[in-house]
DRENBA-728858 format. One line per field, with one value per residue (C-alpha): chain; residue in one letter; x, y, z. Coordinates in Angstrom, 1 decimal. Layout:
<pts>
kette <- c(A|...)
rest <- c(a|...)
x <- c(X|...)
y <- c(Y|...)
z <- c(Z|...)
</pts>
This chain:
<pts>
kette <- c(A|A|A|A|A|A|A|A|A|A|A|A|A|A|A|A|A|A|A|A|A|A|A|A|A|A|A|A|A|A|A|A|A|A|A|A|A|A|A|A|A|A|A|A|A|A|A|A|A|A|A|A|A|A|A|A|A|A|A|A|A|A|A|A|A|A|A|A|A|A|A|A|A|A|A|A|A|A|A|A|A|A|A|A|A|A|A|A|A|A|A|A|A|A|A|A|A|A|A|A|A|A|A|A|A|A|A|A|A|A|A|A|A|A|A|A|A|A|A|A|A|A|A|A|A|A|A|A|A|A|A|A|A|A|A|A|A|A|A|A|A|A|A|A|A|A|A|A|A|A|A|A|A|A|A|A|A|A|A|A|A|A|A|A|A|A|A|A|A|A|A|A|A|A|A|A|A|A|A)
rest <- c(m|d|l|g|s|l|f|l|v|v|a|l|a|i|l|v|g|i|y|v|a|q|p|f|m|k|h|s|k|a|e|r|l|v|p|k|a|s|r|a|a|s|s|d|h|e|r|s|v|l|l|a|e|r|d|r|i|l|t|a|l|h|e|l|d|f|d|h|a|l|g|k|i|p|e|e|d|y|p|l|q|r|v|e|m|l|k|a|g|a|n|i|l|k|q|l|d|g|i|e|p|g|q|n|s|k|e|l|s|a|e|d|r|v|e|a|a|v|t|a|r|r|a|d|a|r|r|i|t|n|a|g|r|g|l|d|e|l|d|q|a|i|n|a|r|r|r|q|k|q|e|k|s|a|g|f|c|p|k|c|g|s|p|v|q|k|s|d|v|h|c|s|r|c|g|a|t|l|k)
x <- c(-108.1|-107.5|-104.0|-105.6|-106.9|-103.5|-101.8|-104.4|-103.8|-100.4|-100.5|-102.7|-100.3|-97.4|-99.4|-100.3|-97.1|-95.6|-98.5|-97.6|-93.7|-94.2|-94.2|-90.6|-89.2|-90.0|-88.7|-85.7|-85.3|-86.5|-83.5|-80.8|-82.4|-82.1|-79.1|-77.9|-81.4|-81.4|-77.8|-78.7|-81.4|-79.6|-76.5|-79.4|-80.3|-77.1|-76.2|-79.6|-79.0|-75.6|-76.7|-78.8|-76.5|-74.0|-77.0|-77.5|-73.8|-73.9|-77.0|-75.4|-72.1|-73.7|-75.9|-72.6|-71.4|-74.1|-74.3|-70.6|-71.2|-73.8|-72.4|-74.0|-70.9|-67.9|-64.3|-62.7|-65.3|-65.8|-62.9|-63.1|-66.1|-66.2|-63.0|-65.3|-67.9|-65.2|-63.7|-67.6|-68.4|-64.9|-65.4|-69.6|-67.7|-65.1|-67.9|-70.0|-66.7|-66.5|-69.9|-70.0|-66.0|-67.3|-64.3|-64.5|-62.3|-59.4|-59.1|-60.0|-60.2|-62.8|-62.4|-62.1|-65.4|-66.9|-65.9|-66.6|-70.4|-70.4|-69.2|-71.8|-74.5|-73.2|-74.0|-77.2|-78.1|-76.9|-78.9|-81.9|-81.6|-80.6|-84.3|-85.6|-83.8|-86.1|-89.0|-87.7|-86.6|-90.6|-91.5|-89.6|-90.8|-94.7|-93.9|-92.3|-95.0|-97.6|-95.6|-95.9|-99.6|-99.5|-97.5|-100.2|-102.9|-104.4|-106.8|-110.7|-113.8|-115.7|-119.3|-118.5|-115.2|-113.7|-109.8|-108.8|-105.6|-103.6|-104.8|-108.2|-110.6|-113.7|-114.7|-114.3|-117.4|-119.9|-118.7|-118.4|-116.1|-112.8|-111.3)
y <- c(-0.9|-4.6|-5.6|-9.4|-7.8|-6.3|-9.6|-12.1|-8.6|-9.7|-13.6|-13.2|-11.0|-13.5|-16.5|-14.7|-14.1|-17.1|-19.2|-16.7|-16.9|-20.7|-20.9|-18.9|-21.4|-24.7|-23.3|-22.8|-26.4|-27.7|-26.6|-27.6|-31.5|-31.4|-29.3|-32.2|-32.8|-28.8|-28.9|-32.0|-29.6|-26.8|-28.8|-30.3|-26.7|-25.3|-28.4|-27.6|-24.2|-24.6|-27.6|-24.9|-22.4|-25.1|-25.6|-22.0|-21.0|-24.1|-22.9|-19.4|-21.1|-22.9|-19.9|-18.0|-20.1|-20.0|-16.4|-16.2|-18.9|-16.8|-13.2|-11.5|-11.1|-9.5|-11.3|-9.1|-9.7|-13.3|-14.8|-12.8|-13.3|-17.4|-17.5|-15.1|-18.2|-20.5|-19.3|-19.2|-22.3|-23.5|-21.8|-23.5|-27.2|-26.2|-25.6|-28.9|-30.7|-28.8|-30.2|-33.3|-34.4|-36.7|-39.2|-36.5|-34.1|-36.3|-36.8|-33.6|-30.1|-27.9|-26.0|-29.4|-30.5|-27.5|-27.5|-31.4|-30.1|-27.7|-30.3|-33.1|-30.1|-29.0|-32.6|-32.9|-29.9|-31.4|-34.3|-32.2|-30.4|-33.3|-35.1|-31.4|-31.9|-35.2|-33.1|-30.4|-33.3|-34.1|-30.9|-30.5|-33.8|-32.4|-29.2|-31.2|-33.0|-29.8|-28.1|-31.0|-31.2|-27.5|-28.2|-30.5|-28.5|-27.3|-25.4|-25.1|-26.2|-23.7|-25.0|-26.0|-24.0|-27.3|-27.6|-30.3|-31.7|-31.6|-35.7|-35.0|-34.8|-34.8|-32.8|-35.2|-33.2|-32.5|-34.5|-31.4|-32.4|-30.1|-30.5)
z <- c(1.3|3.7|4.1|3.1|0.0|-1.1|-0.4|-2.7|-5.7|-5.1|-4.9|-8.2|-10.0|-9.4|-10.3|-13.7|-14.1|-13.7|-15.8|-19.3|-18.5|-18.9|-22.6|-22.5|-19.7|-21.0|-24.8|-23.1|-21.3|-25.1|-26.4|-23.6|-23.8|-27.7|-28.7|-31.4|-33.2|-33.5|-35.1|-37.6|-39.0|-38.9|-41.0|-43.1|-44.2|-44.6|-46.7|-48.8|-49.1|-50.6|-52.7|-54.3|-54.7|-56.5|-58.8|-59.5|-60.0|-62.6|-64.8|-64.7|-65.8|-68.5|-69.5|-69.6|-71.7|-74.2|-74.1|-75.4|-78.0|-79.0|-78.8|-76.2|-74.4|-75.1|-75.3|-72.8|-70.5|-71.1|-69.5|-66.1|-65.5|-66.5|-63.6|-61.0|-61.4|-61.1|-58.1|-56.7|-57.6|-55.9|-52.5|-52.5|-53.2|-50.2|-48.0|-49.2|-48.1|-44.8|-44.2|-45.4|-46.8|-49.9|-52.7|-54.8|-52.8|-52.6|-56.6|-57.9|-56.6|-56.3|-59.4|-61.7|-60.1|-60.9|-64.6|-64.5|-63.8|-66.3|-69.0|-67.6|-68.3|-71.5|-72.7|-71.0|-73.3|-76.1|-76.1|-75.3|-78.3|-80.6|-79.2|-80.6|-84.0|-84.3|-84.0|-86.6|-89.5|-88.5|-89.2|-92.3|-93.6|-93.1|-94.7|-97.8|-97.9|-97.9|-100.7|-103.1|-102.3|-103.0|-106.6|-107.3|-106.7|-110.1|-108.5|-107.8|-109.3|-111.2|-110.4|-106.7|-105.4|-103.8|-104.2|-107.6|-108.0|-111.7|-112.4|-111.4|-114.3|-112.3|-109.1|-106.1|-104.2|-107.3|-110.3|-112.6|-115.5|-115.2|-118.7)
</pts>
């Protein structure tokens, strides 16, 4: 092999190496140029995660209270579980306050804010339940009407077999005399 060929191969290898490493170099320069944007995106992501965790804990507290009301959770376990969830919720709210201080942090403690959120969710659940009761009342009225109609039923026409009422003299389908 010739010395000129050797230099050509080495030069070509160096150029290929630089070409392959170029995206990695640009990425590190971009990070140095825009650190604030990445920090803001990270902060938004962290806030979003904390808000989702807060909602999960509020839902878990609501379900715990509901299960306790139904008798699914023993009396001795309920207070311990509730206090543990309240502490977790308070920690999440403190972390949220650290990211973005709110006005509520001065007025109420984190645990009081968790309690207020649980109370608000209970009120929402009661409103939904009461709206569902309106449908239940409608269903009850429909069922009562059906029962009244069945009580008036006298049986079936002896000729065609269609249902007839007690007050019917003739069959409404075939016209046969019933009495």
